[in-house]
N, CA and C atoms as an extended XYZ file, in Angstrom:
258
Properties=species:S:1:pos:R:3:atomname:S:1:resname:S:1:resid:I:1 pbc="F F F"
N       148.111      105.917       85.569 N   UNK     1
C       147.615      104.608       85.959 CA  UNK     1
C       148.793      103.651       86.087 C   UNK     1
N       148.796      102.875       87.119 N   UNK     2
C       149.871      101.940       87.416 CA  UNK     2
C       149.840      100.754       86.457 C   UNK     2
N       151.032      100.245       86.125 N   UNK     3
C       151.131       99.077       85.253 CA  UNK     3
C       151.597       97.846       86.021 C   UNK     3
N       151.334       97.795       87.332 N   UNK     4
C       151.783       96.673       88.142 CA  UNK     4
C       150.726       96.325       89.189 C   UNK     4
N       150.828       95.144       89.706 N   UNK     5
C       149.933       94.691       90.764 CA  UNK     5
C       150.573       94.966       92.116 C   UNK     5
N       149.778       95.345       93.074 N   UNK     6
C       150.283       95.630       94.412 CA  UNK     6
C       150.984       94.406       94.973 C   UNK     6
N       152.168       94.633       95.560 N   UNK     7
C       152.895       93.563       96.217 CA  UNK     7
C       153.700       92.658       95.308 C   UNK     7
N       153.788       92.975       94.025 N   UNK     8
C       154.499       92.094       93.101 CA  UNK     8
C       155.863       92.632       92.706 C   UNK     8
N       156.298       93.736       93.263 N   UNK     9
C       157.585       94.323       92.899 CA  UNK     9
C       158.723       93.646       93.643 C   UNK     9
N       159.899       93.657       93.015 N   UNK    10
C       161.090       93.174       93.700 CA  UNK    10
C       161.559       94.242       94.688 C   UNK    10
N       162.448       93.860       95.574 N   UNK    11
C       162.995       94.822       96.532 CA  UNK    11
C       163.679       95.982       95.808 C   UNK    11
N       164.457       95.664       94.771 N   UNK    12
C       165.146       96.711       94.020 CA  UNK    12
C       164.156       97.642       93.327 C   UNK    12
N       163.090       97.082       92.749 N   UNK    13
C       162.061       97.919       92.118 CA  UNK    13
C       161.433       98.856       93.138 C   UNK    13
N       161.134       98.345       94.322 N   UNK    14
C       160.528       99.191       95.353 CA  UNK    14
C       161.436      100.343       95.750 C   UNK    14
N       162.718      100.092       95.870 N   UNK    15
C       163.666      101.155       96.217 CA  UNK    15
C       163.693      102.214       95.117 C   UNK    15
N       163.793      101.769       93.878 N   UNK    16
C       163.847      102.713       92.748 CA  UNK    16
C       162.537      103.487       92.644 C   UNK    16
N       161.411      102.817       92.822 N   UNK    17
C       160.102      103.481       92.795 CA  UNK    17
C       160.039      104.563       93.867 C   UNK    17
N       160.459      104.232       95.077 N   UNK    18
C       160.421      105.206       96.172 CA  UNK    18
C       161.281      106.431       95.870 C   UNK    18
N       162.476      106.201       95.350 N   UNK    19
C       163.376      107.310       95.024 CA  UNK    19
C       162.789      108.150       93.898 C   UNK    19
N       162.316      107.502       92.853 N   UNK    20
C       161.753      108.226       91.716 CA  UNK    20
C       160.500      108.996       92.112 C   UNK    20
N       159.670      108.404       92.937 N   UNK    21
C       158.465      109.096       93.411 CA  UNK    21
C       158.845      110.339       94.198 C   UNK    21
N       159.830      110.219       95.069 N   UNK    22
C       160.284      111.382       95.833 CA  UNK    22
C       160.849      112.459       94.911 C   UNK    22
N       161.670      112.051       93.984 N   UNK    23
C       162.306      112.989       93.061 CA  UNK    23
C       161.286      113.728       92.202 C   UNK    23
N       160.289      113.011       91.709 N   UNK    24
C       159.298      113.594       90.792 CA  UNK    24
C       158.022      114.054       91.488 C   UNK    24
N       157.993      113.919       92.832 N   UNK    25
C       156.828      114.307       93.617 CA  UNK    25
C       155.568      113.598       93.129 C   UNK    25
N       155.684      112.274       92.999 N   UNK    26
C       154.575      111.417       92.606 CA  UNK    26
C       154.267      110.453       93.739 C   UNK    26
N       153.085      109.895       93.709 N   UNK    27
C       152.784      108.787       94.608 CA  UNK    27
C       153.510      107.561       94.063 C   UNK    27
N       154.065      106.710       94.918 N   UNK    28
C       154.779      105.530       94.422 CA  UNK    28
C       153.960      104.685       93.450 C   UNK    28
N       152.666      104.568       93.688 N   UNK    29
C       151.835      103.765       92.789 CA  UNK    29
C       151.675      104.393       91.404 C   UNK    29
N       152.066      105.649       91.250 N   UNK    30
C       151.982      106.317       89.956 CA  UNK    30
C       153.281      106.232       89.152 C   UNK    30
N       154.292      105.580       89.700 N   UNK    31
C       155.567      105.421       88.992 CA  UNK    31
C       155.481      104.148       88.139 C   UNK    31
N       155.549      104.281       86.813 N   UNK    32
C       155.447      103.106       85.945 CA  UNK    32
C       156.742      102.299       85.932 C   UNK    32
N       156.617      100.989       85.796 N   UNK    33
C       157.782      100.111       85.776 CA  UNK    33
C       158.497      100.088       84.436 C   UNK    33
N       157.763      100.236       83.352 N   UNK    34
C       158.349       99.994       82.035 CA  UNK    34
C       158.505      101.224       81.148 C   UNK    34
N       158.105      102.376       81.607 N   UNK    35
C       158.300      103.597       80.814 CA  UNK    35
C       159.702      104.123       81.064 C   UNK    35
N       160.282      104.739       80.062 N   UNK    36
C       161.641      105.268       80.221 CA  UNK    36
C       161.640      106.403       81.237 C   UNK    36
N       162.776      106.578       81.886 N   UNK    37
C       162.901      107.651       82.865 CA  UNK    37
C       162.648      109.009       82.203 C   UNK    37
N       163.090      109.190       80.971 N   UNK    38
C       162.839      110.446       80.259 CA  UNK    38
C       161.344      110.671       80.067 C   UNK    38
N       160.615      109.609       79.756 N   UNK    39
C       159.169      109.719       79.551 CA  UNK    39
C       158.420      110.122       80.817 C   UNK    39
N       158.969      109.807       81.985 N   UNK    40
C       158.290      110.174       83.232 CA  UNK    40
C       158.827      111.474       83.824 C   UNK    40
N       159.775      112.116       83.132 N   UNK    41
C       160.207      113.438       83.553 CA  UNK    41
C       161.627      113.575       84.067 C   UNK    41
N       162.433      112.523       83.955 N   UNK    42
C       163.822      112.613       84.408 CA  UNK    42
C       164.674      113.163       83.260 C   UNK    42
N       165.078      114.433       83.409 N   UNK    43
C       165.972      115.034       82.430 CA  UNK    43
C       167.413      114.848       82.913 C   UNK    43
N       168.375      115.428       82.213 N   UNK    44
C       169.777      115.217       82.567 CA  UNK    44
C       170.126      115.751       83.955 C   UNK    44
N       169.509      116.837       84.351 N   UNK    45
C       169.784      117.399       85.676 CA  UNK    45
C       169.183      116.509       86.763 C   UNK    45
N       167.947      116.081       86.563 N   UNK    46
C       167.324      115.191       87.534 CA  UNK    46
C       168.016      113.825       87.570 C   UNK    46
N       168.591      113.397       86.447 N   UNK    47
C       169.295      112.115       86.419 CA  UNK    47
C       170.471      112.116       87.392 C   UNK    47
N       171.167      113.227       87.489 N   UNK    48
C       172.294      113.329       88.428 CA  UNK    48
C       171.792      113.207       89.859 C   UNK    48
N       170.702      113.869       90.181 N   UNK    49
C       170.131      113.776       91.522 CA  UNK    49
C       169.586      112.368       91.788 C   UNK    49
N       168.959      111.778       90.791 N   UNK    50
C       168.430      110.420       90.889 CA  UNK    50
C       169.554      109.442       91.238 C   UNK    50
N       170.659      109.536       90.518 N   UNK    51
C       171.810      108.666       90.772 CA  UNK    51
C       172.351      108.893       92.178 C   UNK    51
N       172.452      110.139       92.576 N   UNK    52
C       172.951      110.445       93.918 CA  UNK    52
C       172.072      109.816       94.989 C   UNK    52
N       170.763      109.903       94.812 N   UNK    53
C       169.826      109.328       95.774 CA  UNK    53
C       169.918      107.797       95.772 C   UNK    53
N       170.078      107.211       94.593 N   UNK    54
C       170.165      105.758       94.496 CA  UNK    54
C       171.461      105.221       95.103 C   UNK    54
N       172.536      105.976       94.976 N   UNK    55
C       173.829      105.522       95.506 CA  UNK    55
C       173.765      105.235       97.000 C   UNK    55
N       172.969      105.974       97.728 N   UNK    56
C       172.879      105.749       99.168 CA  UNK    56
C       172.142      104.452       99.488 C   UNK    56
N       171.420      103.932       98.507 N   UNK    57
C       170.631      102.721       98.732 CA  UNK    57
C       171.197      101.488       98.032 C   UNK    57
N       172.166      101.700       97.133 N   UNK    58
C       172.754      100.602       96.364 CA  UNK    58
C       174.275      100.596       96.463 C   UNK    58
N       174.824      100.850       97.611 N   UNK    59
C       176.267      100.776       97.843 CA  UNK    59
C       177.105      101.621       96.895 C   UNK    59
N       176.564      102.669       96.317 N   UNK    60
C       177.343      103.581       95.490 CA  UNK    60
C       177.830      103.030       94.170 C   UNK    60
N       177.292      101.906       93.705 N   UNK    61
C       177.779      101.299       92.471 CA  UNK    61
C       177.075      101.809       91.215 C   UNK    61
N       176.109      102.670       91.365 N   UNK    62
C       175.343      103.161       90.229 CA  UNK    62
C       175.951      104.451       89.681 C   UNK    62
N       175.909      104.581       88.362 N   UNK    63
C       176.386      105.791       87.685 CA  UNK    63
C       175.271      106.317       86.786 C   UNK    63
N       175.459      107.500       86.255 N   UNK    64
C       174.487      108.049       85.296 CA  UNK    64
C       174.397      107.124       84.085 C   UNK    64
N       175.534      106.571       83.658 N   UNK    65
C       175.511      105.629       82.531 CA  UNK    65
C       174.661      104.404       82.842 C   UNK    65
N       174.700      103.937       84.084 N   UNK    66
C       173.870      102.800       84.477 CA  UNK    66
C       172.405      103.132       84.261 C   UNK    66
N       172.000      104.333       84.634 N   UNK    67
C       170.611      104.759       84.462 CA  UNK    67
C       170.258      104.870       82.985 C   UNK    67
N       171.142      105.476       82.180 N   UNK    68
C       170.846      105.623       80.755 CA  UNK    68
C       170.832      104.277       80.031 C   UNK    68
N       171.674      103.341       80.459 N   UNK    69
C       171.720      102.018       79.831 CA  UNK    69
C       170.571      101.119       80.264 C   UNK    69
N       169.939      101.445       81.381 N   UNK    70
C       168.837      100.646       81.944 CA  UNK    70
C       167.687      101.600       82.252 C   UNK    70
N       167.028      102.079       81.197 N   UNK    71
C       166.172      103.253       81.235 CA  UNK    71
C       164.716      103.005       81.637 C   UNK    71
N       164.500      102.194       82.660 N   UNK    72
C       163.170      102.048       83.256 CA  UNK    72
C       163.369      101.435       84.635 C   UNK    72
N       162.341      101.511       85.441 N   UNK    73
C       162.436      100.928       86.786 CA  UNK    73
C       162.781       99.447       86.685 C   UNK    73
N       162.072       98.734       85.841 N   UNK    74
C       162.275       97.282       85.738 CA  UNK    74
C       163.684       96.945       85.258 C   UNK    74
N       164.166       97.634       84.233 N   UNK    75
C       165.510       97.362       83.709 CA  UNK    75
C       166.595       97.722       84.723 C   UNK    75
N       166.447       98.869       85.364 N   UNK    76
C       167.443       99.297       86.340 CA  UNK    76
C       167.454       98.351       87.544 C   UNK    76
N       166.291       97.934       87.991 N   UNK    77
C       166.221       96.997       89.113 CA  UNK    77
C       166.916       95.690       88.778 C   UNK    77
N       166.742       95.204       87.570 N   UNK    78
C       167.406       93.965       87.161 CA  UNK    78
C       168.923       94.137       87.153 C   UNK    78
N       169.390       95.299       86.731 N   UNK    79
C       170.831       95.558       86.688 CA  UNK    79
C       171.422       95.713       88.086 C   UNK    79
N       170.622       96.231       89.024 N   UNK    80
C       171.124       96.514       90.370 CA  UNK    80
C       170.798       95.440       91.388 C   UNK    80
N       169.963       94.517       91.053 N   UNK    81
C       169.489       93.530       92.012 CA  UNK    81
C       170.597       92.878       92.842 C   UNK    81
N       171.708       92.490       92.250 N   UNK    82
C       172.725       91.803       93.048 CA  UNK    82
C       173.355       92.656       94.148 C   UNK    82
N       173.203       93.973       94.096 N   UNK    83
C       173.884       94.829       95.076 CA  UNK    83
C       172.943       95.534       96.033 C   UNK    83
N       171.681       95.196       96.049 N   UNK    84
C       170.726       95.817       96.970 CA  UNK    84
C       171.131       95.470       98.397 C   UNK    84
N       171.132       96.490       99.255 N   UNK    85
C       171.445       96.262      100.654 CA  UNK    85
C       170.192       96.434      101.502 C   UNK    85
N       170.166       95.850      102.650 N   UNK    86
C       168.988       95.932      103.513 CA  UNK    86
C       169.132       96.892      104.552 C   UNK    86
């Protein structure tokens, strides 16, 4: 069950949701904003792929440490917001 209202996500959250949904084979609306990436199924191997996918959308400034230090969609989006590209 989703923990967000439709249309209320930031641009960065939407990008991360789309990538995570693709990676975990989920519908975007099933990706929670506040649960840790580990809780939704991102292990260390998937974290490397997640970062690789995100780098193409965030100017390559993201690292695995960035993901571990900002361990949810909402936290990661806040950390990456200044570098989102269109």
